[in-house]
C-alpha positions in Angstrom: 56.6 121.2 61.7 57.3 123.3 64.8 55.8 122.5 68.3 52.6 124.2 69.5 54.3 125.8 72.6 50.5 127.6 74.4 52.6 129.5 77.6 54.3 132.3 75.7 52.2 132.4 72.0 53.2 135.4 70.3 49.6 136.6 68.6 51.7 139.2 66.4 50.7 139.2 62.4 54.3 137.6 61.6 53.7 134.6 64.1 50.3 134.3 63.9 50.5 132.7 59.8 52.8 130.1 61.1 50.5 129.2 63.6 47.7 128.3 61.6 50.1 126.1 59.1 50.5 124.5 61.7 47.1 124.0 62.4 46.4 123.2 59.0 48.9 120.3 59.1 47.6 118.9 61.7 43.7 118.6 59.7 45.8 117.0 57.4 47.3 114.4 59.6 43.1 113.7 61.3 41.8 113.7 57.6 42.6 109.9 57.0 41.0 108.8 60.4 37.7 110.5 58.3 38.2 108.7 55.6 38.4 104.9 57.2 35.0 105.8 58.2 32.3 103.3 56.1 30.0 105.7 53.8 26.3 104.0 54.2 26.9 103.0 50.4 29.7 100.5 52.0 27.3 99.7 54.8 25.3 98.7 52.9 27.2 96.5 50.3 28.8 94.4 53.7 25.4 93.8 55.2 23.9 90.1 55.2 20.5 89.0 55.3 20.3 87.9 58.6 17.8 84.9 57.5 20.4 83.0 55.9 21.4 79.7 57.1 25.4 79.4 58.2 26.3 77.7 55.0 24.2 80.5 52.7 25.5 82.9 53.8 29.3 81.1 53.4 28.2 80.7 50.1 27.1 84.3 49.7 29.9 86.4 51.4 32.4 84.1 49.4 30.7 84.6 45.8 30.1 88.7 46.2 31.2 90.0 49.5 34.7 91.7 50.1 38.4 90.3 51.2 37.9 90.3 54.6 34.4 88.7 54.8 35.9 85.9 53.0 38.7 85.6 54.8 36.1 85.6 58.3 34.2 82.2 56.1 37.6 80.4 55.5 38.7 80.9 59.3 35.1 80.0 60.8 35.6 76.8 58.4 36.0 74.3 61.1 33.4 75.1 63.0 31.1 75.0 59.7 32.5 71.2 59.3 32.0 70.1 62.5 27.8 71.4 62.3 27.4 70.7 59.1 30.2 68.5 56.8 28.3 67.4 54.5 26.9 70.5 53.1 30.3 72.1 53.8 32.1 69.4 51.4 29.5 70.0 48.7 29.1 74.1 48.9 31.4 75.6 50.6 34.6 73.8 50.1 34.6 74.5 46.2 33.8 78.3 46.6 37.0 78.1 48.6 38.8 76.9 46.3 37.8 79.3 43.6 38.6 82.0 46.0 42.3 81.1 46.8 43.4 81.6 43.2 43.2 84.8 43.4 43.3 85.6 47.1 45.9 88.0 49.1 48.7 86.6 51.8 46.1 87.2 54.5 43.6 85.0 53.6 46.1 82.2 52.2 47.6 82.2 55.9 44.4 81.4 57.7 42.8 79.0 55.3 46.5 77.0 55.2 45.7 77.4 59.0 42.0 75.9 58.9 42.6 73.2 56.7 45.7 71.9 59.3 42.8 72.5 62.2 39.9 70.1 60.3 42.7 67.0 59.6 43.7 67.7 64.0 40.1 68.1 64.9 38.9 64.7 62.9 36.0 66.3 61.4 35.8 63.7 58.7 37.3 60.4 56.9 40.9 60.7 56.4 40.0 59.2 52.9 37.2 62.2 52.5 39.6 64.5 54.2 42.2 63.3 51.0 40.0 63.4 48.4 38.7 66.9 49.3 41.2 69.0 51.1 44.3 67.6 49.6 44.6 68.8 46.3 44.0 72.2 47.6 47.2 72.3 49.5 49.1 70.7 46.8 48.2 73.5 44.3 49.1 76.1 46.7 52.6 74.9 47.8 54.2 77.2 45.4 52.5 80.0 46.0 55.3 83.1 45.3 55.1 84.0 48.4 57.5 82.0 50.5 55.3 82.8 54.1 52.7 81.2 52.9 54.2 78.1 50.5 56.0 77.8 53.8 52.3 77.9 55.9 51.1 75.4 53.1 54.1 72.9 53.3 53.5 72.8 57.3 50.2 71.7 56.5 51.3 69.0 53.9 54.1 67.7 56.0 51.3 67.1 59.3 48.6 65.5 56.4 51.7 63.4 55.4 51.8 61.2 58.4 48.0 60.6 58.6 47.7 59.9 55.0 47.7 55.8 54.3 50.7 54.7 51.9 49.2 54.3 49.0 47.9 57.7 48.9 51.3 59.1 49.7 52.8 57.1 47.5 51.0 58.6 43.8 49.6 61.6 45.3 52.9 63.0 46.4 56.1 60.5 45.9 55.4 60.6 42.2 54.7 64.3 41.2 58.0 64.5 43.6 60.3 63.0 41.1 59.4 66.0 38.4 59.0 68.8 41.1 63.0 67.9 42.1 64.1 68.9 38.9 66.7 71.7 38.0 64.3 73.0 35.6 61.7 73.6 38.6 62.1 76.6 40.5 63.8 77.2 43.8 60.8 77.0 45.7 59.8 74.0 44.4 63.2 72.2 44.6 63.2 73.7 48.3 59.7 72.2 49.0 60.6 68.7 47.6 63.5 68.5 50.1 61.6 68.6 53.0 58.8 66.5 51.8 61.5 63.9 51.1 62.6 64.0 54.5 59.1 63.7 55.8 57.9 60.1 53.5 61.4 58.7 54.4 59.9 57.2 57.4 56.5 56.5 56.2 58.1 53.7 53.6 60.2 50.1 53.7 64.1 50.9 52.8 64.1 49.4 49.9 61.3 51.9 48.6 63.1 54.5 49.5 66.6 53.5 48.1 65.0 53.2 44.5 62.7 55.7 44.8 64.0 58.6 47.5 67.6 58.1 47.3 68.4 59.2 43.6 66.1 62.4 44.1 68.4 63.0 47.3 72.1 62.7 45.9 70.8 64.9 43.2 69.5 67.9 45.4 72.5 67.1 47.4 74.9 68.2 44.2 71.9 71.0 43.7 73.8 74.4 42.0 72.3 76.6 44.8 73.6 76.3 48.1 70.2 77.1 49.9 68.9 73.3 48.6 72.3 71.9 49.6 71.7 73.1 52.7 68.2 72.2 53.1 69.0 68.4 51.4 71.4 68.2 54.1 69.4 68.9 56.8 66.7 66.3 55.6 69.6 63.9 55.3 69.1 62.5 59.3 65.4 61.4 59.0 66.3 59.7 55.4 69.1 57.5 57.1 66.4 56.7 60.5 64.5 55.5 57.7 67.0 53.7 55.5 69.1 52.1 58.4 72.5 51.8 59.1 73.9 49.8 56.5 72.8 52.2 53.6 73.4 55.4 56.1 77.4 54.0 56.4 77.4 53.8 52.0 74.8 56.1 50.5 74.3 59.1 53.5 77.8 59.5 54.7 79.5 60.1 51.6 77.1 62.7 50.8 78.0 64.2 54.1 81.6 63.9 53.6 81.3 66.1 50.2 79.0 68.8 52.4 81.0 69.3 55.3 83.8 70.3 52.7 81.3 72.8 50.5 82.2 76.1 49.5 79.0 77.8 51.0 79.5 77.7 55.0 75.3 77.6 55.8 76.1 74.1 54.1 79.2 73.0 56.2 77.1 73.7 58.9 74.1 71.9 58.4 76.9 68.8 57.9 78.3 69.1 60.4 75.2 69.1 62.7 73.7 66.7 60.9 76.3 64.4 61.8 76.6 65.0 65.0 72.9 63.8 65.3 73.7 60.6 63.5 76.7 59.6 65.6 74.8 56.8 67.3 74.4 55.3 63.4 78.4 55.0 62.5 80.1 52.2 64.5 84.0 52.8 65.9 85.5 52.8 62.2 82.9 55.2 60.9 83.6 57.7 64.0 87.2 57.1 64.0 88.3 57.1 60.6 85.7 59.8 59.1 83.9 61.9 61.4 87.1 62.3 64.0 89.0 64.2 61.4 85.9 66.1 60.1 85.3 67.2 63.7 89.0 68.1 64.2 88.5 70.2 61.2 85.6 72.3 62.3 87.4 73.3 65.3 90.6 74.5 63.9 89.2 76.6 61.1 86.3 78.1 63.4 88.6 80.6 65.2 90.9 81.3 61.9 88.3 81.4 59.1 84.9 80.4 59.8 83.5 81.8 62.7 80.0 81.5 61.5 80.1 77.9 62.7 81.6 78.5 66.5 78.0 78.9 67.8 76.6 75.4 66.6 80.4 74.1 67.8 79.8 75.1 71.0 76.2 73.7 71.5 77.0 70.5 69.8 80.4 70.2 71.8 79.0 68.1 74.7 77.1 65.8 72.8 80.3 65.6 70.1 83.0 65.1 73.1 80.3 62.4 75.0 79.8 60.4 71.4 83.5 60.0 70.4 84.3 59.6 73.8 85.9 55.9 73.3 88.1 56.7 70.2 89.8 60.0 72.0 93.5 59.6 72.6 94.8 61.8 75.9 95.9 63.6 73.5 92.8 64.2 71.9 90.9 64.2 75.0 92.9 66.9 76.6 92.5 69.3 73.4 88.5 68.8 73.2 89.2 69.6 76.6 90.5 72.9 76.3 88.9 73.6 73.3 86.1 74.0 75.8 87.8 76.0 77.8 88.6 78.7 75.7 85.1 78.8 74.1 83.7 79.4 77.6 85.8 82.6 78.1 85.5 83.6 74.7 84.9 87.6 74.0 86.2 88.0 78.1 90.1 87.3 77.1 92.1 87.9 74.0 95.0 85.3 73.4 97.8 88.9 74.2 95.8 89.1 77.8 94.1 92.1 76.8 90.4 92.4 77.4 88.6 95.7 77.9 90.4 97.5 75.2 89.6 94.0 72.8 86.1 94.7 73.8 85.8 98.4 73.1 86.8 97.4 69.1 84.9 94.5 68.7 81.3 94.6 66.8 78.7 94.3 68.3 77.5 91.9 66.3 80.8 89.8 67.3 79.8 90.6 70.9 76.0 88.8 70.5 77.7 86.2 68.8 80.4 85.8 71.6 78.0 85.7 74.8 75.9 82.8 72.3 78.6 81.1 72.7 79.6 81.5 76.0 75.5 80.5 76.8 76.1 77.5 74.8 78.8 76.3 77.0 77.3 77.0 80.2 74.0 74.5 78.8 77.0 71.7 77.6 78.8 72.2 81.4 77.1 69.0 82.8 78.4 67.3 80.0 81.4 68.5 80.3 81.6 66.7 84.0 80.8 63.8 82.1 83.2 64.1 79.8 85.9 64.6 82.2 84.6 62.5 85.5 83.4 64.3 88.9 86.4 63.1 90.7 88.3 65.5 88.2 85.5 68.3 89.0 87.5 70.4 91.2 90.7 70.0 89.2 89.8 70.7 85.7 86.8 72.5 85.9 85.6 74.6 88.4 87.5 77.4 87.0 85.5 77.4 84.5 82.5 76.4 86.1 83.3 80.0 88.4 84.1 82.3 85.4 80.4 81.0 84.0 78.8 81.7 87.4 80.0 85.1 88.0 79.7 86.0 83.7 79.1 89.4 82.9 76.0 88.4 80.5 72.9 87.8 82.2 71.8 85.2 79.5 74.9 83.0 80.8 73.9 83.0 84.2 70.6 82.2 83.7 71.8 79.0 81.5 74.2 78.2 84.7 71.4 78.8 87.1 68.9 76.4 85.4 72.0 73.5 84.8 72.9 74.0 88.4 70.7 71.3 90.2 72.2 68.8 87.5 75.7 70.0 88.5 74.9 69.1 91.8 74.1 65.6 91.2 76.8 65.1 89.0 78.9 66.0 91.8 77.2 64.4 94.2 79.2 63.8 97.6 81.3 66.8 96.3 78.7 69.6 95.9 79.9 70.9 99.0 82.5 72.6 96.2 80.5 74.8 94.3 77.9 76.1 97.5 79.7 79.7 97.1 78.0 79.6 93.4 75.0 78.7 94.7 75.1 82.2 97.2 76.2 84.3 94.2 73.6 83.6 92.0 70.8 83.4 94.8 72.4 87.6 95.3 72.3 87.4 91.6 71.4 91.4 90.4 68.6 90.1 87.8 65.8 88.2 89.2 65.7 86.0 85.8 68.5 84.1 86.9 67.0 83.9 90.4 64.2 82.3 89.2 65.8 80.0 87.3 67.6 78.9 90.4 64.7 78.6 92.5 62.7 76.2 89.8 65.1 73.3 91.9 65.7 74.8 94.8 64.7 72.3 97.5 66.5 69.4 95.6 70.1 71.5 96.0 69.7 72.3 99.2 68.6 68.6 100.0 71.6 67.4 98.2 74.1 70.0 100.3 72.6 69.0 103.5 72.6 65.1 103.4 75.7 64.4 100.9 78.3 67.5 102.2 81.8 66.9 104.0 80.1 66.1 107.0 77.8 63.4 106.4 76.6 63.2 109.9 73.5 64.0 111.9 74.4 67.7 111.7 73.2 70.2 108.3 76.4 70.7 105.7 74.7 73.9 106.0 75.1 74.8 109.3 79.1 75.8 108.2 77.9 77.5 105.5 77.3 81.6 106.8 76.6 83.4 103.8 73.7 80.8 102.7 70.6 82.1 105.3 71.7 85.7 104.3 71.8 84.8 100.6 68.0 83.4 100.8 66.6 86.0 103.1 68.2 88.6 100.5 66.9 86.9 97.7 63.3 87.3 99.2 63.5 90.8 100.0 64.7 91.6 96.7 61.9 89.7 95.0 59.1 91.0 97.2 60.3 94.7 96.6 60.4 93.8 92.4 57.0 94.1 90.0 57.5 90.2 89.4 55.4 88.6 91.4 54.9 85.3 89.9 58.9 85.1 90.8 58.3 86.1 94.4 55.2 83.3 94.7 57.7 80.7 93.7 60.5 81.7 95.6 57.9 81.3 98.8 56.8 78.2 97.8 59.8 76.5 97.4 60.9 77.9 101.4 59.0 75.4 102.4 61.7 72.7 102.2 63.6 74.5 104.7 62.7 72.7 107.7 64.3 70.0 106.1 67.4 72.0 105.3 68.0 74.5 108.4 67.7 74.4 112.1 63.6 74.9 113.7 65.4 77.9 115.3 67.0 79.7 112.1 63.3 79.5 110.3 61.7 81.0 113.8 64.2 84.1 114.2 64.9 84.7 109.9 62.0 83.2 107.8 58.6 83.0 110.1 58.3 86.1 111.3 58.9 87.4 107.4 56.5 85.1 106.2 53.4 87.2 108.8 54.8 90.1 107.4 54.2 89.6 103.7 50.5 88.0 104.6 49.6 91.2 106.4 51.6 93.6 103.9 51.3 92.0 100.3 49.0 93.1 98.3 48.8 90.1 95.4 46.8 87.5 96.3 48.9 84.2 95.2 52.2 85.6 97.1 50.2 86.2 100.3 48.8 82.6 100.0 51.8 80.9 99.4 53.6 82.8 102.0 50.1 81.5 104.7 50.7 78.0 103.7 54.5 78.3 103.9 54.8 79.3 107.4 52.1 76.9 107.8 54.9 74.5 107.0 57.3 76.1 109.7 54.3 75.8 112.4 54.2 72.2 111.5 58.1 71.2 112.3 58.2 73.7 114.6 58.5 71.9 118.3 58.9 74.0 121.1 55.8 74.9 122.4 56.2 78.4 123.3 57.3 79.3 119.8 54.3 77.7 118.2 51.6 79.0 121.0 52.9 82.5 119.9 52.2 81.9 116.3 49.4 80.7 116.8 48.3 83.7 118.8 49.3 85.5 116.0 47.5 84.5 113.5 44.6 84.9 115.4 44.7 88.4 116.9 46.8 90.2 113.5 44.8 88.2 111.1 41.8 86.4 112.6 40.8 89.3 114.4 42.3 92.2 112.9 40.7 95.2 112.0 41.1 95.1 107.8 38.7 92.7 106.0 41.4 91.5 103.8 43.2 89.9 106.9 40.5 87.9 108.1 39.9 86.5 104.8 43.4 85.4 105.3 43.0 83.3 108.0 40.3 81.5 106.6 43.0 80.4 104.2 45.2 80.0 107.0 42.6 77.7 108.7 42.5 76.4 105.2 45.8 75.0 104.7 46.2 74.5 108.6 43.5 71.8 108.0 45.5 70.4 105.0 48.8 70.0 107.0 48.0 69.4 110.3 45.8 67.2 112.4 42.2 67.6 112.7 42.5 67.3 116.7 45.1 70.5 116.6 42.5 72.6 114.2 39.8 72.3 116.8 41.8 72.8 120.1 43.0 76.5 118.6 41.5 77.7 115.6 37.9 76.3 115.3 36.3 78.6 117.9 38.2 81.4 115.7 37.0 80.4 112.6 32.9 80.2 113.8 33.3 84.0 115.3 33.6 85.0 111.5 29.8 84.6 111.6 29.4 87.5 113.1 31.8 89.9 110.7 30.5 92.7 109.8 32.3 92.3 105.8 29.5 89.6 103.6 32.8 88.8 101.9 34.0 87.1 105.0 30.8 85.4 106.2 30.1 83.8 102.9 34.5 82.6 102.7 33.0 81.3 106.0 30.4 79.4 104.7 32.1 78.1 101.2 35.1 76.3 104.3 32.0 75.0 107.0 32.0 71.8 105.5 35.6 71.5 105.8 35.8 72.6 109.4 33.1 70.2 110.2 34.9 67.2 108.5 37.7 67.9 111.9 35.2 66.8 113.8 34.8 63.2 115.8 32.2 62.3 117.6 31.8 62.2 120.6 34.8 64.0 121.6 33.9 67.1 119.6 30.5 66.7 120.6 30.4 70.7 122.3 32.2 72.0 118.7 29.3 70.5 117.3 26.5 72.2 119.6 28.9 75.4 118.3 28.4 74.9 114.8 25.0 74.2 115.5 24.4 77.4 117.2 26.8 79.3 114.2 24.1 78.1 111.4 21.0 79.0 113.6 22.8 82.6 114.2 23.6 83.0 110.1 20.0 81.3 108.6 18.0 83.7 111.5 20.2 86.7 111.2 22.0 87.1 108.2 20.2 90.1 106.1 22.6 89.6 102.7 21.0 87.4 100.1 24.3 86.3 98.5 25.3 85.5 101.6 21.8 83.8 102.7 22.2 81.8 99.1 25.2 80.4 100.2 24.1 80.0 104.0 21.5 77.3 102.9 23.4 75.3 100.2 26.3 75.0 102.9 23.6 73.4 105.5 22.1 71.2 102.6 25.7 70.1 102.4 26.7 70.2 106.1 23.4 67.8 106.6 24.4 65.3 103.4 28.3 64.9 105.7 29.2 61.3 107.7 30.7 62.8 111.1 34.0 61.0 111.9 33.5 58.5 115.3 36.6 58.3 117.9 35.7 54.5 118.4 37.8 54.0 121.6 36.1 57.3 123.0 32.3 55.6 121.9 33.6 52.1 124.1 34.1 53.8 127.1 31.4 56.5 127.3 29.2 53.6 126.2 30.9 51.5 129.2 30.4 54.2 131.7 26.5 54.3 130.6 25.6 50.9 131.2 27.6 50.6 134.5 25.4 54.0 135.3 22.2 51.8 134.4 23.2 48.9 135.8 24.0 51.2 139.6 20.5 52.4 139.1 18.8 49.0 137.9 20.5 47.3 141.5 19.0 50.5 143.4 15.8 50.7 142.3 15.0 46.8 143.0 16.7 46.9 146.5 14.3 49.7 147.0 11.6 48.0 145.5 12.1 44.6 147.6 12.3 47.3 150.9 9.0 49.0 149.7 7.4 45.5 149.1 8.5 44.0 152.6 7.6 47.3 154.9 4.0 46.7 152.5 3.9 43.2 154.0 4.4 44.4 157.5 1.6 47.2 157.2 -1.3 44.8 155.8 -0.4 42.4 158.5 -0.4 45.0 161.0 -3.7 46.3 159.6 -5.6 42.9 159.8 -4.1 42.6 162.8 -5.6 45.6 164.9 -9.3 45.5 162.4 -10.0 41.6 162.2 -12.4 40.8 159.4 -12.5 44.5 157.9 -12.9 44.5 154.2 -12.0 47.9 153.6 -8.9 47.8 155.6 -8.0 44.6 153.2 -9.1 46.8 150.0 -6.8 49.9 151.5 -4.0 47.2 151.8 -4.4 46.1 148.2 -4.3 49.8 147.0 -1.4 50.4 149.3 0.1 47.3 147.4 -0.7 48.5 143.5 0.5 52.6 144.5 3.6 50.9 145.1 4.0 48.6 142.6 3.3 51.5 139.6 6.0 53.6 142.3 8.5 51.2 141.4 7.3 50.9 137.8 8.0 54.5 137.4 11.7 53.7 138.7 12.3 51.4 136.4 10.9 53.2 133.4 13.3 56.1 134.7 16.2 54.2 134.7 16.2 52.6 131.5 19.3 53.1 129.3 19.6 57.1 127.9 20.1 55.8 124.3 16.1 54.4 123.9 14.9 56.3 127.1 13.6 59.1 124.5 11.4 56.4 122.2 7.6 58.2 122.0 9.1 60.9 124.8 10.1 63.8 122.0 8.3 66.9 123.7 7.8 68.5 121.1 7.4 66.8 117.4 9.0 70.0 115.5 12.5 69.3 117.4 13.2 66.2 114.9 12.9 68.2 112.1 17.3 68.7 110.7 18.5 71.4 109.1 16.6 71.0 105.3 13.0 72.1 107.5 14.8 75.0 109.1 15.8 76.6 105.5 12.3 75.8 104.2 10.7 77.4 107.2 13.1 80.4 106.8 10.8 82.7 105.0 7.8 82.3 107.3 9.6 81.9 111.0 12.9 82.2 113.0 11.9 80.3 115.8 13.3 77.5 114.7 13.8 74.0 116.8 16.9 71.9 116.2 16.7 68.1 117.5 19.8 66.6 118.3 20.3 64.8 115.3 20.3 68.1 113.4 23.5 67.0 112.5 23.2 63.3 111.0 26.0 61.4 111.5 26.9 57.7 110.5 29.7 54.9 111.6 29.7 51.9 109.7 31.2 49.3 111.2 30.6 46.1 113.3 28.7 47.6 115.4 26.0 48.9 112.9 24.6 52.4 112.3 24.9 55.0 115.2 23.6 57.9 116.0 23.9 60.0 118.5 23.0 63.7 120.7 23.7 66.3 121.2 23.9 66.9 125.2 21.1 69.7 125.3 18.8 67.6 123.8 19.5 65.0 125.9 18.8 67.0 129.1 15.8 68.0 127.6 14.3 64.8 127.0 15.7 63.2 130.6 14.2 66.1 132.3 10.5 66.0 130.6 10.8 62.1 131.5 11.4 62.9 134.9 8.2 65.3 135.5 6.3 62.5 134.5 7.2 60.3 136.5 7.7 62.9 139.2 3.9 63.9 138.3 3.0 60.1 138.2 4.3 59.8 142.0 2.5 62.7 143.3 -0.9 61.6 141.8 -0.5 58.0 143.1 0.5 58.9 146.7 -2.6 61.6 146.3 -5.0 58.7 145.3 -3.8 56.5 148.1 -4.4 59.3 150.5 -8.3 60.0 149.0 -8.4 56.1 149.6 -7.3 55.3 153.1 -9.5 58.3 154.5 -12.4 56.8 153.1 -11.7 53.4 153.9 -11.1 55.0 157.8 -14.4 56.6 157.4 
């Protein structure tokens, strides 16, 4: 088909027919799309009565529905079993059993998964399950499609673990004898091999010896190499089930024979099984039987049987350490050289020519060699144990260098994962691999960096504490390339699209205060974290940077640097032009409350946080409301009484002035939560204030008593003078009594005023509405915003030896004292006026 080019179209008669043909071809391509639409008749057939129950609908669809509908019912079987197991087993499961005889691959696979789900969810007892489901599973084991057969086999193997022994013996093991015969199909014999490996752990050793081992020997000598390979891989499970004695007499001879099999896959399976069973063989078996076989494998791997190279390289570490006790020095050196050869396989050949040789290699060979070197990287920690960490630099450092600089990413990735294990094994000699750490940090692949960062704090700590100069100074200070490598790694992660790697890196960089100096962190990392918070567009990355910045600030002991960072956080985030920055400021404050003391937060961040109650963006105010309970939890009474008043004021303004419905809902909910919170009490400060208050009260009482004594003395002298000047005058006597009574009332008024402030408010609240808390304010929001909050708007409770204590805000306390003073002053004036009137009357 010619491409349609509309820029220079030639509409001559010769070309016009060509365009028409192209358009006809396009219509032919579109026809299948039109045919895929359902006709009204097809839609009618797919329509089901909505009034049918789930069970009735399932039975109907399985009986007369299409395949896709039946598959849907089978997939929904676990749900039906949970809802109505009895009816599902009685009506639905028999239909599924009938349909599976003629079902396609999709329904078969779906059924295998559904049956396994029912077993895992334990919707019915295991007895009911084996009675209802087991026969269906066994019937479909030998399906002609290998994928379907394997799916049912996986389900059966899971069922075997849950079934009782007797059921397994009668329903599975007994029929296995006939299915394992040579006359059966290849698929049937393969299934029998896997089932025997599973049931070996189900029965006692004598039952396995009598009923299973004869079948095992028969299948190990099967004419098909697939069966011999499959049975060989199950010998490990059978050996675990029968114990060491039978393994030595029965399993080991079979493995030796299979290791010499003509099929490479059979030999490979025998080798891997031998390695996995090393712990079950004694020293004689290892030295006389296993070691010669392993040496033969190693010799043939480079010459005639490269197929086992990948497997050999993968198991070499386990093999070397498993046979370590029986190696002679010569054998030890031979296996070490063999490992070194595998570690550089494909990079250089024996004749020394590598570039031309690599060009001649086939693609399959290159992939195989990459896998071998990757497996060598995986086994590197095991090989350090094999040669002893003390000999690392002499024996293995060159291989370590090559693997860390390997041209293929999978090899370097595996080395990055293994780096922490290598560092632990080297212990005090860990400084010898610091250059490779820098190399992997600067690797061009972010996958390598991501693998290394996983244990970066532990690696750096090992290098700092166990370096060459194991003194007070960090060893890392003598590695000039480390800090540039760390900064370069972060910048490369920041410029990539893999933000999860960047987030992970920033989280791990929080360990740096334990590794390098505060000045290095301040100049090379701290400001970078602030820049990420301000400029990065990925929220998890910003939060990770914010938390790491808070950790840096926590360990920074220079006040000038601390104040500078705090000021930047408040100005650039808390007061930033972008609402996104102000949201990140609240996130940062949350981390500060987590990492710092309560007093630190209250001193520097409490008021800047409350300023965001006036923020023009509703999302900021909403996030602030969610944060307010944590903010209140930082307060201590009575030290932070003024901050508590500010918090009350902000809540009042939000309740009165908030116009956004969502924010107002959150405000009301937050108010209720704040009202239930308990504020911590500063016991030391409370005791000091109590002593000061008691001291002031005692001084006032002493002064009032002295004044009362002087007034009484003056009153008595005045009465005597009146009696002397007007003898026998009844009016003078009554005037003296009134004067004495007036002064007594005045002294009582002073005594009342001198009560302790804690009790001076009793029955003297100037406004009854002021005793209401946040809750009454919320309920009255719809009517008026003329709110009156009492001192106990935030009730504080302290449970201790002194009992409960309630603290009032200073503003409310002043109102109450002022009210009491006004009343006392009024009493004084009224008493003096009454005295003057009575004196006039008596004089007249």
